[in-house]
C-alpha positions as a Markdown table, in Angstrom:
| # | Residue | x | y | z |
|---|---|---|---|---|
| 1 | Met | 64.1 | -53.9 | 204.0 |
| 2 | His | 65.1 | -50.7 | 205.6 |
| 3 | Phe | 66.5 | -50.8 | 209.1 |
| 4 | Tyr | 66.2 | -48.0 | 211.9 |
| 5 | Pro | 69.6 | -47.8 | 213.9 |
| 6 | Ser | 69.7 | -47.2 | 217.7 |
| 7 | Lys | 71.3 | -44.0 | 218.4 |
| 8 | Ile | 74.6 | -43.3 | 220.8 |
| 9 | Ile | 75.0 | -39.8 | 222.4 |
| 10 | Leu | 78.9 | -39.3 | 222.5 |
| 11 | Phe | 78.6 | -35.9 | 224.1 |
| 12 | Gly | 76.0 | -34.1 | 225.9 |
| 13 | Glu | 74.1 | -36.6 | 228.1 |
| 14 | His | 72.4 | -35.0 | 231.1 |
| 15 | Thr | 74.1 | -31.4 | 230.3 |
| 16 | Leu | 72.2 | -30.6 | 227.3 |
| 17 | Leu | 69.1 | -29.5 | 229.4 |
| 18 | Tyr | 71.7 | -27.3 | 230.9 |
| 19 | Gly | 73.1 | -25.3 | 228.0 |
| 20 | Ser | 75.3 | -27.8 | 226.6 |
| 21 | Glu | 76.2 | -29.0 | 223.2 |
| 22 | Gly | 75.8 | -32.5 | 221.9 |
| 23 | Leu | 76.6 | -34.9 | 219.4 |
| 24 | Ala | 74.6 | -38.0 | 218.3 |
| 25 | Ile | 75.5 | -40.6 | 216.2 |
| 26 | Pro | 73.3 | -44.0 | 214.8 |
| 27 | Gly | 74.4 | -47.2 | 216.2 |
| 28 | His | 74.5 | -50.0 | 213.8 |
| 29 | Arg | 75.5 | -52.6 | 216.1 |
| 30 | Tyr | 71.8 | -52.7 | 217.1 |
| 31 | Gln | 69.0 | -52.0 | 215.1 |
| 32 | Gly | 65.2 | -52.6 | 214.0 |
| 33 | Arg | 63.2 | -53.1 | 211.2 |
| 34 | Trp | 59.2 | -53.9 | 210.2 |
| 35 | Asn | 58.5 | -57.6 | 210.0 |
| 36 | Thr | 55.4 | -60.0 | 209.4 |
| 37 | Gly | 54.6 | -63.3 | 210.1 |
| 38 | Ser | 55.5 | -64.7 | 213.6 |
| 39 | Ala | 55.3 | -61.5 | 215.8 |
| 40 | Arg | 57.9 | -61.0 | 218.1 |
| 41 | His | 56.2 | -57.8 | 219.2 |
| 42 | His | 58.9 | -55.2 | 220.2 |
| 43 | Gly | 57.9 | -52.3 | 222.5 |
| 44 | Thr | 53.8 | -51.7 | 222.6 |
| 45 | Asp | 50.6 | -52.7 | 221.2 |
| 46 | Leu | 50.7 | -50.9 | 217.8 |
| 47 | Phe | 46.3 | -50.9 | 218.1 |
| 48 | Ala | 46.9 | -48.8 | 221.2 |
| 49 | Leu | 49.6 | -46.8 | 219.6 |
| 50 | Ala | 47.3 | -46.2 | 216.6 |
| 51 | Asp | 44.4 | -44.8 | 218.7 |
| 52 | Tyr | 47.2 | -42.2 | 220.7 |
| 53 | Leu | 48.8 | -41.0 | 217.5 |
| 54 | Ala | 44.8 | -40.5 | 216.0 |
| 55 | Ala | 44.5 | -37.9 | 218.9 |
| 56 | Gln | 47.8 | -35.8 | 217.9 |
| 57 | Ser | 48.1 | -33.2 | 215.6 |
| 58 | Phe | 51.2 | -33.4 | 213.8 |
| 59 | His | 53.0 | -31.0 | 211.4 |
| 60 | Asn | 53.2 | -34.3 | 208.8 |
| 61 | Pro | 49.8 | -36.6 | 208.9 |
| 62 | Val | 50.4 | -40.0 | 210.2 |
| 63 | Asp | 48.3 | -42.6 | 208.9 |
| 64 | His | 46.9 | -44.2 | 212.1 |
| 65 | Arg | 44.3 | -46.2 | 210.4 |
| 66 | Arg | 46.8 | -47.7 | 207.6 |
| 67 | Met | 49.0 | -48.8 | 211.0 |
| 68 | Thr | 45.8 | -50.4 | 212.7 |
| 69 | Glu | 45.0 | -52.4 | 209.2 |
| 70 | Asp | 49.0 | -53.9 | 209.0 |
| 71 | Ala | 48.7 | -54.8 | 213.0 |
| 72 | Ala | 45.7 | -56.8 | 211.7 |
| 73 | Ser | 47.7 | -58.3 | 209.1 |
| 74 | Gly | 50.4 | -59.3 | 211.6 |
| 75 | Trp | 53.2 | -56.5 | 211.1 |
| 76 | Phe | 55.2 | -55.6 | 213.7 |
| 77 | Phe | 58.9 | -53.8 | 214.6 |
| 78 | Asp | 61.0 | -56.3 | 215.5 |
| 79 | Ser | 64.1 | -54.9 | 217.2 |
| 80 | Asp | 67.5 | -56.0 | 218.7 |
| 81 | Ile | 68.1 | -52.8 | 220.5 |
| 82 | Pro | 68.4 | -53.5 | 224.3 |
| 83 | Val | 65.8 | -52.2 | 226.3 |
| 84 | Gly | 66.8 | -49.9 | 229.7 |
| 85 | Tyr | 69.8 | -49.2 | 228.1 |
| 86 | Gly | 69.4 | -45.4 | 226.9 |
| 87 | Ala | 70.4 | -46.9 | 223.3 |
| 88 | Gly | 67.3 | -45.3 | 221.8 |
| 89 | Ser | 64.7 | -48.5 | 221.5 |
| 90 | Ser | 61.6 | -46.5 | 221.4 |
| 91 | Gly | 63.3 | -44.2 | 219.3 |
| 92 | Ala | 64.0 | -46.2 | 216.7 |
| 93 | Tyr | 60.4 | -47.6 | 216.7 |
| 94 | Ser | 59.2 | -43.7 | 216.7 |
| 95 | Ala | 61.1 | -43.3 | 213.6 |
| 96 | Ala | 60.0 | -46.6 | 211.9 |
| 97 | Ile | 56.5 | -45.3 | 212.5 |
| 98 | Tyr | 56.8 | -41.7 | 211.4 |
| 99 | Asp | 58.7 | -43.4 | 208.1 |
| 100 | Arg | 56.3 | -46.0 | 207.2 |
| 101 | Tyr | 53.3 | -44.0 | 208.2 |
| 102 | Gly | 53.9 | -40.4 | 207.9 |
| 103 | Asp | 53.0 | -38.4 | 204.6 |
| 104 | Ile | 56.2 | -35.9 | 204.7 |
| 105 | Arg | 55.0 | -32.7 | 203.0 |
| 106 | Asn | 57.3 | -30.4 | 205.3 |
| 107 | Glu | 60.8 | -31.8 | 205.6 |
| 108 | Asn | 62.1 | -28.8 | 207.9 |
| 109 | Pro | 63.9 | -31.5 | 210.5 |
| 110 | Phe | 63.2 | -29.5 | 213.5 |
| 111 | Leu | 59.4 | -29.9 | 212.6 |
| 112 | Ile | 60.4 | -33.6 | 212.0 |
| 113 | Lys | 61.6 | -33.6 | 215.4 |
| 114 | Glu | 58.7 | -32.3 | 216.9 |
| 115 | Asp | 56.3 | -35.1 | 215.0 |
| 116 | Leu | 59.0 | -37.6 | 216.1 |
| 117 | Ala | 58.8 | -36.5 | 219.9 |
| 118 | Leu | 54.8 | -36.7 | 219.6 |
| 119 | Ile | 55.1 | -40.3 | 218.6 |
| 120 | Glu | 58.1 | -41.4 | 221.2 |
| 121 | Ser | 55.9 | -39.4 | 224.1 |
| 122 | Phe | 53.8 | -42.6 | 223.9 |
| 123 | Phe | 56.2 | -44.4 | 225.4 |
| 124 | His | 57.5 | -42.0 | 228.1 |
| 125 | Gly | 55.5 | -39.2 | 228.4 |
| 126 | Ser | 57.6 | -37.1 | 227.2 |
| 127 | Ser | 60.2 | -36.7 | 224.7 |
| 128 | Ser | 62.9 | -34.2 | 223.2 |
| 129 | Gly | 62.8 | -36.1 | 219.6 |
| 130 | Ile | 66.5 | -36.5 | 219.5 |
| 131 | Asp | 66.5 | -40.4 | 219.8 |
| 132 | Pro | 64.1 | -41.0 | 216.9 |
| 133 | Leu | 65.6 | -37.9 | 214.5 |
| 134 | Ile | 69.1 | -40.0 | 215.1 |
| 135 | Ser | 67.3 | -43.0 | 213.8 |
| 136 | Tyr | 64.9 | -41.8 | 211.4 |
| 137 | Tyr | 67.6 | -39.8 | 209.5 |
| 138 | Asn | 70.6 | -42.5 | 210.1 |
| 139 | Arg | 73.1 | -39.9 | 210.4 |
| 140 | Pro | 75.0 | -37.9 | 212.9 |
| 141 | Phe | 73.5 | -34.6 | 214.6 |
| 142 | His | 75.2 | -31.8 | 216.5 |
| 143 | Leu | 72.8 | -30.4 | 219.2 |
| 144 | Lys | 73.3 | -26.8 | 219.7 |
| 145 | Glu | 71.1 | -24.1 | 221.0 |
| 146 | Gly | 68.0 | -26.3 | 221.5 |
| 147 | Arg | 68.5 | -27.0 | 217.1 |
| 148 | Pro | 69.8 | -29.9 | 215.6 |
| 149 | Glu | 72.1 | -29.8 | 212.9 |
| 150 | Lys | 73.1 | -32.7 | 210.5 |
| 151 | Val | 76.8 | -33.0 | 210.5 |
| 152 | Asp | 79.4 | -35.5 | 208.9 |
| 153 | Leu | 82.2 | -37.1 | 210.9 |
| 154 | Pro | 85.4 | -38.5 | 209.7 |
| 155 | Thr | 85.6 | -42.4 | 209.5 |
| 156 | Gly | 88.4 | -42.3 | 211.9 |
| 157 | Ile | 86.4 | -40.6 | 214.5 |
| 158 | Met | 83.5 | -42.9 | 214.3 |
| 159 | Asp | 86.1 | -45.8 | 214.4 |
| 160 | Ala | 87.8 | -44.6 | 217.4 |
| 161 | Phe | 84.9 | -45.2 | 219.8 |
| 162 | Ser | 83.1 | -48.6 | 220.7 |
| 163 | Leu | 80.6 | -49.5 | 223.3 |
| 164 | Ile | 80.7 | -51.6 | 226.4 |
| 165 | Asp | 77.8 | -53.7 | 227.5 |
| 166 | Thr | 77.5 | -53.8 | 231.3 |
| 167 | Lys | 74.8 | -56.0 | 231.2 |
| 168 | Ile | 73.0 | -54.1 | 233.7 |
| 169 | Pro | 69.8 | -52.9 | 232.7 |
| 170 | Arg | 68.5 | -49.6 | 234.5 |
| 171 | Gln | 65.8 | -47.2 | 234.4 |
| 172 | Gly | 67.3 | -44.1 | 233.0 |
| 173 | Ser | 64.5 | -41.6 | 234.6 |
| 174 | Ala | 65.9 | -42.3 | 237.8 |
| 175 | Tyr | 69.4 | -41.2 | 236.6 |
| 176 | Ile | 67.6 | -38.3 | 235.5 |
| 177 | Gln | 66.1 | -37.1 | 238.4 |
| 178 | Leu | 69.4 | -37.7 | 240.4 |
| 179 | Phe | 71.4 | -35.6 | 238.1 |
| 180 | Arg | 68.7 | -32.9 | 238.8 |
| 181 | Gln | 68.7 | -33.0 | 242.1 |
| 182 | Lys | 72.7 | -32.7 | 242.3 |
| 183 | Met | 72.3 | -29.6 | 240.0 |
| 184 | Glu | 70.7 | -28.3 | 243.1 |
| 185 | Glu | 73.9 | -28.1 | 244.6 |
| 186 | Pro | 75.7 | -25.0 | 244.3 |
| 187 | Val | 79.2 | -26.4 | 244.0 |
| 188 | Phe | 78.3 | -29.5 | 241.8 |
| 189 | Ala | 76.3 | -27.1 | 239.3 |
| 190 | Gly | 79.4 | -25.0 | 239.5 |
| 191 | Lys | 81.9 | -28.0 | 238.1 |
| 192 | Ile | 79.4 | -29.1 | 235.7 |
| 193 | Arg | 79.5 | -25.6 | 234.1 |
| 194 | Glu | 82.8 | -24.5 | 234.6 |
| 195 | Thr | 84.1 | -28.2 | 233.7 |
| 196 | Leu | 82.3 | -30.6 | 232.2 |
| 197 | Ile | 80.8 | -28.3 | 229.7 |
| 198 | Pro | 83.6 | -26.9 | 228.3 |
| 199 | Ala | 84.9 | -30.4 | 228.1 |
| 200 | Cys | 82.0 | -31.7 | 225.7 |
| 201 | Ala | 82.4 | -29.0 | 223.5 |
| 202 | Arg | 86.0 | -29.4 | 223.1 |
| 203 | Ser | 85.3 | -33.0 | 222.3 |
| 204 | Ile | 82.6 | -32.3 | 219.9 |
| 205 | Ala | 84.5 | -29.8 | 218.1 |
| 206 | Ala | 87.4 | -32.2 | 217.8 |
| 207 | Ala | 85.3 | -35.2 | 216.7 |
| 208 | Ile | 83.6 | -32.9 | 214.0 |
| 209 | Ala | 87.1 | -31.4 | 213.1 |
| 210 | Gly | 88.6 | -34.7 | 213.2 |
| 211 | Asp | 91.3 | -34.2 | 215.5 |
| 212 | Leu | 91.8 | -37.2 | 217.2 |
| 213 | Asp | 94.7 | -35.9 | 219.7 |
| 214 | Leu | 92.5 | -33.1 | 221.4 |
| 215 | Leu | 89.4 | -35.6 | 221.3 |
| 216 | Arg | 90.9 | -38.0 | 223.4 |
| 217 | Ser | 92.7 | -35.4 | 225.7 |
| 218 | Ser | 88.9 | -34.2 | 226.3 |
| 219 | Phe | 87.5 | -37.6 | 226.4 |
| 220 | Tyr | 89.8 | -38.0 | 229.5 |
| 221 | Glu | 88.8 | -34.6 | 230.9 |
| 222 | Ile | 85.0 | -36.0 | 230.7 |
| 223 | Ser | 86.2 | -39.7 | 232.3 |
| 224 | Tyr | 87.9 | -38.1 | 235.2 |
| 225 | Phe | 85.5 | -35.6 | 235.9 |
| 226 | Gln | 82.5 | -38.3 | 235.7 |
| 227 | Leu | 84.9 | -40.9 | 238.0 |
| 228 | Val | 85.2 | -38.3 | 240.6 |
| 229 | Trp | 82.1 | -36.0 | 240.2 |
| 230 | Met | 79.4 | -38.6 | 239.2 |
| 231 | Pro | 80.5 | -42.1 | 240.8 |
| 232 | Glu | 77.0 | -42.8 | 241.3 |
| 233 | Phe | 76.3 | -43.0 | 237.8 |
| 234 | Ile | 78.9 | -45.4 | 237.2 |
| 235 | Pro | 78.0 | -49.2 | 237.7 |
| 236 | Ile | 80.1 | -50.4 | 241.0 |
| 237 | Pro | 81.7 | -53.0 | 239.3 |
| 238 | Trp | 83.2 | -50.8 | 236.9 |
| 239 | Ile | 84.6 | -48.2 | 239.2 |
| 240 | Arg | 87.8 | -50.1 | 239.6 |
| 241 | Ile | 88.3 | -50.7 | 235.8 |
| 242 | Trp | 87.6 | -47.0 | 235.0 |
| 243 | Glu | 90.3 | -46.2 | 237.5 |
| 244 | His | 92.8 | -48.5 | 235.9 |
| 245 | Arg | 91.9 | -47.3 | 232.3 |
| 246 | Leu | 92.8 | -43.8 | 233.7 |
| 247 | Ser | 95.8 | -44.4 | 235.5 |
| 248 | Asp | 97.6 | -46.4 | 232.6 |
| 249 | Ser | 95.9 | -44.9 | 230.0 |
| 250 | Thr | 94.7 | -48.1 | 228.3 |
| 251 | Gly | 91.5 | -46.6 | 227.1 |
| 252 | Phe | 89.0 | -44.1 | 228.7 |
| 253 | Leu | 85.3 | -44.7 | 229.6 |
| 254 | Lys | 82.3 | -42.6 | 229.9 |
| 255 | Ile | 78.5 | -42.8 | 230.7 |
| 256 | Cys | 76.6 | -43.6 | 227.6 |
| 257 | Gly | 73.3 | -41.9 | 227.9 |
| 258 | Ala | 71.5 | -41.8 | 231.7 |
| 259 | Gly | 74.6 | -43.9 | 233.3 |
| 260 | Gly | 73.9 | -46.5 | 235.9 |
| 261 | Gly | 74.2 | -49.5 | 233.9 |
| 262 | Gly | 73.4 | -50.4 | 229.9 |
| 263 | Phe | 76.4 | -48.9 | 227.5 |
| 264 | Leu | 79.6 | -47.0 | 228.3 |
| 265 | Leu | 81.4 | -45.4 | 225.8 |
| 266 | Glu | 85.1 | -46.4 | 225.3 |
| 267 | Ile | 87.8 | -44.6 | 223.4 |
| 268 | Lys | 91.3 | -45.9 | 223.2 |
């Protein structure tokens, strides 16, 4: 049975919209798959989604009629990807739909991303297509100048990261809006462009090159920046822990996704 992984944005959350590079990987700790039988329906009604897809124009056709037939036969998307964590629960669902019902005639990743964005827009109203792209291909992508590029990361780099569950679900859109509001402040916007975006670029370059020492030092910069300039995005119970990790160099933390809860990303 094919599984569709969650996604983890290692670097570039929020700043992607302001010219930053990004790096995203599939997360295999949580995933979803098609199942049939006793439905534990995840996400939404397949019948309503099929009606929505029927009205869209895709680069590669999506068979909404077959989706309706499968839904009537008891098929559903079974997933343990937590909702409200920024882990791409709707992205995995969208990737599963495209993989099962899409007639892939054009394999250009950019066009596929646009198709996946159309599907995921049913859940959010708008989508970049990045989350379902990671799940669909099940591999890391370097996000640069608005275009995703497949990339391979050394095993040692992948193993350096771990997810921490804050056990605090949050509404990502609220923190996306908060970041936009803060970017209207000249001082904050300047710090983002002068400090955070370059640190993200160094972290991504280090990860791709397999330079763990440079990755840790750049990650430290991001962690310190978020603590000083973005404390509203860090769950309150984690502020003190965050400070201790930085001062003791026992492992550094950064927000994973929009912030406010969900997962944190750690590197030791």
